[in-house]
N, C-alpha and C positions, 0 to 999 in steps of 0.2 A: 551208492556212499554217500553223498550229500544228504540224501533222508534219512540215515542213519546215524550219520552224527549231529543232523539239525544246522547246517549251513557247509561250505566248504571246509576242506579239511584246515587248509592254512588259519582262517580267520578262527576257528575252532579253536585250533591251537593256540594262537594268539590272545582268545579269553581265557583259556584254562591256564596260563601261564599270570596273566595278569590277576587272576581269581586266587590263581594259588602266590602272587607274591603277598595281595594283602590279608588272604587267612595265616601265611607266613608272618609278617609283619604283626599282625593281631595275637598270635601266638609267642612270638617272641616281647611282647610287650608285658603279656599275661605273665610271664616265664614258664611257658608251658614249649615243652618239646617231645616230637613225637614219640622218644623213648618210655619219655613218663606216660604217655596216655597211655602207650599199650601197656606197660607195667599197669596202671588202674585198671584197668579192661582186663586184665586177668586176674588180678587181686579181686576183683567183682565178682568174675565167675568163680573161683574158686570160693569166694564166698556166701554164694547162690548155693554151690552143692556143698559147702559144708551145714547150709543148713537142714542138708540131709532130702529124702524122696518125697519125705511128708511133707514138706511147704510146696514143691512139684504137683504134687497128687493135689493139694488143697489148690491150684492155681486151675488147675486143670477143673477142678469142680466150679471153679468162680466160673470160667471159660462156659463151661455146661450148662449153669444155671440162668447166665446170661444169653445163650441161643435159644433157649426156650422162648423166651419172651421176642429177642430179635429176629429170628429167624420167620417166624408166622408173621410178625409187623413188618419187615420187610417186603413176604410174599403177598399181602394185602396190597401194599402201596403198588406194587408190581402190578397185579391184577387191576387196579383199580385205574391207573396211570394207562395201562394196556386199551381202556374201553374210549380211552377219550379221544 
């Protein structure tokens, strides 16, 4: 269990509570709320889908075009790295 959590359960719990307190204080200082963040995320997803699937198709084409360059370079780097 400790290996999965990254430490003893009690110390992980204390760290998570402390980090949550810091993040919550920062959010309160900035005037953010969990509900507001969730609503913003929902509006963002709706705006993306409102663009239509043509925009999604275009992003997919960008990914494929980039992969045509990146994947062969990555394979070459892996091949030359394995020879050392």
